[in-house]
C-alpha positions in Angstrom: -10.5 -2.7 8.5 -8.2 -3.8 5.8 -4.4 -3.6 6.1 -4.2 -1.2 3.1 -6.6 1.3 4.8 -4.6 1.1 8.0 -1.3 1.6 6.1 -2.6 4.7 4.5 -3.9 6.1 7.8 -0.5 5.4 9.5 1.3 7.0 6.5 -0.9 10.1 6.9 -0.4 10.2 10.6 3.3 10.1 10.2 3.7 12.7 7.4 5.1 15.2 9.9 7.9 12.8 10.6 8.5 10.9 7.3 7.5 11.8 3.8 6.1 8.9 1.7 6.4 8.9 -2.1 3.0 8.2 -3.6 4.2 5.6 -6.1 5.9 3.7 -3.3 2.8 3.9 -1.1 0.7 2.7 -4.0 2.8 -0.5 -4.5 2.7 -1.1 -0.7 -1.1 -0.7 -0.7 -1.4 -3.3 -3.4 0.8 -5.6 -1.4 -1.4 -5.1 1.7 -4.4 -6.0 -0.4 -2.8 -9.2 -1.6 -1.9 -10.2 2.0 -5.5 -9.6 3.2 -6.9 -11.6 0.3 -4.5 -14.5 1.2 -5.8 -14.3 4.8 -9.4 -14.9 3.7 -8.5 -17.5 1.1 -9.5 -15.4 -1.9 -6.1 -16.3 -3.5 -3.2 -18.7 -2.9 0.3 -18.6 -4.2 2.0 -21.1 -6.5 5.6 -20.1 -6.0 5.4 -16.4 -6.8 2.2 -16.7 -9.0 -1.2 -15.6 -7.7 -3.9 -18.3 -8.1 -7.4 -16.9 -7.5 -9.9 -19.1 -5.6 -12.7 -20.6 -7.6 -15.2 -19.2 -5.0 -16.4 -22.6 -3.6 -17.0 -22.9 0.1 -14.7 -25.9 0.3 -11.9 -24.1 -1.4 -12.0 -21.0 0.9 -11.9 -20.7 4.7 -14.6 -18.6 6.4 -14.2 -14.9 5.9 -13.8 -14.0 9.6 -11.4 -11.2 8.8 -7.9 -10.5 7.9 -5.1 -8.9 9.9 -7.1 -5.7 10.1 -9.9 -7.4 11.9 -12.8 -6.8 9.5 -14.9 -9.0 7.2 -12.7 -8.2 4.2 -15.1 -9.2 1.4 -17.3 -6.3 2.4 -14.6 -3.8 1.4 -15.3 -2.6 -2.1 -11.6 -1.8 -2.8 -10.6 -5.3 -1.8 -13.4 -6.6 -4.0 -11.9 -4.6 -6.9 -8.5 -6.1 -6.1 -9.9 -9.7 -6.0 -11.6 -9.2 -9.4 -8.3 -8.0 -11.0 -6.4 -11.2 -10.9 -5.5 -13.2 -14.0 -7.7 -16.4 -13.8 -6.0 -18.6 -16.3 -2.7 -20.5 -16.1 0.2 -19.7 -16.0 -1.4 -16.9 -13.9 0.5 -13.7 -13.0 3.5 -13.1 -10.7 3.0 -11.1 -7.6 5.4 -8.5 -8.9 3.6 -8.0 -12.1 0.3 -7.7 -10.3 1.7 -5.1 -7.9 2.7 -2.9 -10.7 -0.6 -3.3 -12.5 -2.9 -2.9 -9.4 -0.7 -0.3 -7.8 -1.2 2.3 -10.5 -2.6 5.5 -8.7 -3.8 3.2 -5.8 -2.8 5.7 -3.1 -5.1 8.3 -4.8 -7.9 5.8 -5.0 -7.7 4.9 -1.3 -7.4 8.6 -0.4 -10.6 9.3 -2.3 -12.4 6.4 -0.7 -11.5 7.5 2.8 -12.6 11.1 2.0 -15.9 9.8 0.7 -16.4 7.8 3.9 -15.7 10.8 6.1 -12.4 9.4 7.4 -10.6 12.4 5.8 -11.8 16.0 5.7 -10.4 19.1 3.9 -9.0 21.8 6.1 -9.0 25.2 4.4 -6.6 28.0 5.1 -5.5 31.2 3.6 -2.1 31.9 2.1 -0.7 35.4 1.6 -4.1 36.8 2.9 -5.7 36.2 -0.5 -5.3 32.7 -1.9 -7.1 29.8 -0.3 -5.7 26.3 -0.2 -6.8 23.0 1.5 -5.3 19.8 2.7 -6.7 16.5 3.7 -6.5 15.6 7.3 -7.6 12.5 9.3 -10.6 12.8 11.6 -10.6 11.2 15.0 -12.5 7.9 14.2 -12.6 4.3 15.3 -10.7 3.3 12.2 -7.9 5.7 13.0 -7.7 4.4 16.6 -7.6 0.8 15.4 -4.8 1.6 13.0 -2.9 3.4 15.8 -3.4 0.4 18.1 -2.1 -2.0 15.5 0.9 0.3 14.9 1.7 0.5 18.6 1.4 -3.3 18.9 4.2 -3.5 16.2 2.0 -6.0 14.2 4.5 -7.7 11.8 2.7 -7.2 8.4 1.8 -3.5 9.0 5.3 -2.9 10.4 7.0 -4.6 7.4 5.0 -2.6 4.9 5.7 0.7 6.8 9.4 -0.1 6.9 9.4 -0.8 3.1 8.0 2.6 2.2 10.2 4.4 4.8 7.6 5.3 7.4 9.7 3.7 10.0 13.3 2.6 10.4 14.5 -0.9 9.7 13.2 -3.5 12.2 15.5 -5.1 14.8 16.1 -8.7 15.6 13.7 -8.3 18.5 10.8 -7.2 16.4 8.0 -9.7 15.7 8.6 -11.5 12.4 6.3 -12.6 9.6 6.2 -16.4 9.7 3.7 -17.1 6.9 5.6 -18.1 3.7 3.1 -16.7 1.3 2.9 -13.4 3.1 6.7 -13.3 3.1 6.7 -13.9 -0.7 4.4 -10.9 -1.1 6.5 -8.7 1.1 9.6 -9.7 -0.8 7.8 -8.7 -4.1 6.9 -5.4 -2.6 10.6 -4.7 -1.6 11.7 -5.7 -5.1 9.1 -3.4 -6.8 10.1 -0.5 -4.5 13.8 -1.0 -5.3 12.9 -1.0 -9.0 10.9 2.2 -8.6 13.8 3.9 -6.8 16.2 2.9 -9.5 13.9 4.2 -12.2 13.5 7.5 -10.3 17.2 7.8 -10.1 17.7 7.1 -13.8 15.1 9.8 -14.6 16.8 12.3 -12.3 20.2 11.6 -13.9 18.7 12.2 -17.4 17.3 15.5 -16.3 20.6 16.6 -14.8 22.4 15.6 -18.0 19.9 17.5 -20.1 20.3 20.6 -17.9 24.1 20.4 -18.3 23.8 20.0 -22.1 21.5 23.1 -22.3 23.9 25.2 -20.3 26.7 24.2 -22.6 24.6 25.2 -25.6 23.9 28.6 -24.0 20.3 28.1 -22.9 
């Protein structure tokens, strides 16, 4: 199973403890996709730029599976990600691709898991009249694998979870990511999340300023 799927499952399992903003999760899911595609040789990095593989057997290692432990090219969402890269020099930076690929990505993954039966809708009544529903995880092998990887403190999943606030900052004793290319992707995810936070704060300040102005005008 891909790292992105496991990250979403972990995020949903932890919602009672930590709330994850959808935009932040979408950026992290895109980062997870890039890391898994690095693992199977579908892409390489030239500095911070993504260079897609030309698809030849000599250019790509066997697809024995990424960090999630599955034959990743069989995942349609990863196939979509692999087809989205710019294939001409000077190529695209990791950061730019994260923003482009990450648009609404959490909703796309949620819909995919629901279609596969990994998520089901639980209906309940509110106020005795109105009915509402929420998506909940089922007890599945995929969920158990994600939980195992989470308990094992696997470095990539842990780093992405930390980035979106699912867990606290890691300690010096936590296993570290040692692959340079993976580290570049994780840094790009952190930078994108910082930019997203700054933009959200700017928008909030504008709304506050507008509200104050309206009060002064008597509205």
